[in-house]
C-alpha positions in Angstrom: 0.0 0.0 0.0 1.2 3.5 -0.8 1.6 5.4 2.5 2.0 8.8 1.1 -1.1 10.9 0.5 0.6 13.8 -1.3 -0.7 14.5 -4.7 2.6 14.1 -6.5 3.1 10.6 -5.1 -0.4 9.5 -6.1 0.1 10.9 -9.6 3.4 9.0 -9.8 1.7 5.8 -8.8 -1.1 6.2 -11.3 1.2 7.2 -14.1 3.3 4.1 -13.4 0.2 2.0 -13.4 -0.9 3.4 -16.8 2.7 3.1 -18.2 2.8 -0.6 -17.4 -0.3 -1.2 -19.4 0.8 1.1 -22.3 4.4 0.3 -23.1 6.1 2.8 -25.3 3.4 5.4 -24.8 4.2 8.7 -23.0 1.6 9.0 -20.3 0.4 12.5 -19.5 -1.4 13.2 -16.3 -3.4 16.1 -17.7 -5.2 14.3 -20.6 -8.4 12.3 -20.7 -7.2 8.7 -20.4 -10.3 7.4 -22.2 -9.8 9.7 -25.2 -6.1 8.9 -25.3 -7.0 5.2 -25.1 -4.8 4.5 -22.1 -7.6 2.4 -20.8 -10.8 0.7 -21.8 -13.9 -0.3 -19.9 -12.3 -3.5 -18.6 -9.2 -1.6 -17.6 -11.2 0.9 -15.6 -12.6 -1.9 -13.5 -9.1 -3.1 -12.9 -7.8 0.4 -12.0 -10.6 0.9 -9.5 -10.0 -2.4 -7.8 -6.2 -1.9 -7.7 -6.4 1.7 -6.6 -8.9 0.9 -3.8 -6.6 -1.8 -2.5 -3.4 0.3 -2.9 -4.8 3.3 -1.1 -7.2 1.6 1.2 -10.2 3.7 -0.1 -13.6 3.0 -1.7 -14.8 4.9 -4.7 -18.6 5.7 -4.8 -20.9 6.4 -7.7 -20.5 10.2 -7.4 -16.7 9.8 -7.9 -17.3 8.2 -11.3 -19.5 11.0 -12.5 -16.9 13.7 -11.8 -15.2 15.0 -15.0 -11.9 15.0 -13.2 -12.1 11.2 -12.8 -11.1 10.9 -16.5 -7.6 12.4 -16.0 -4.8 11.0 -13.9 -4.3 14.3 -12.1 -8.0 14.5 -11.4 -8.2 10.9 -10.2 -5.2 11.6 -8.0 -7.1 14.5 -6.4 -10.1 12.3 -5.7 -7.8 9.7 -4.1 -6.1 12.4 -2.0 -9.4 13.8 -0.9 -10.5 10.3 0.2 -7.3 9.9 2.1 -8.1 13.1 4.0 -5.5 15.2 2.2 
C-alpha cells in the first residue's frame, strides 16, 4: 500500500500503473485517459480495484460522475481527498 497521500506521489503511482499497461506510450497526467485510449472499460474496473486496494479507499458512484475522474491528475485529487488530504 502506498503510504503517502501527497498529490505528487499519487500521480506518480497512477502514471506508473498506466505506463505498465501502455508500453512505449508517453503517459500525460493532464489528458483524458479514455480519449487517449490509455484504458478501456475493462481496464477501468481493474484500475478501480487496484487503486482501492493500494490506497485503502472506496470509490462511490459520485466519484465516477466527476469529470476529473477521467484524468490522472483529477483521479489523484479524488484519491487524495478520500485519504483526508
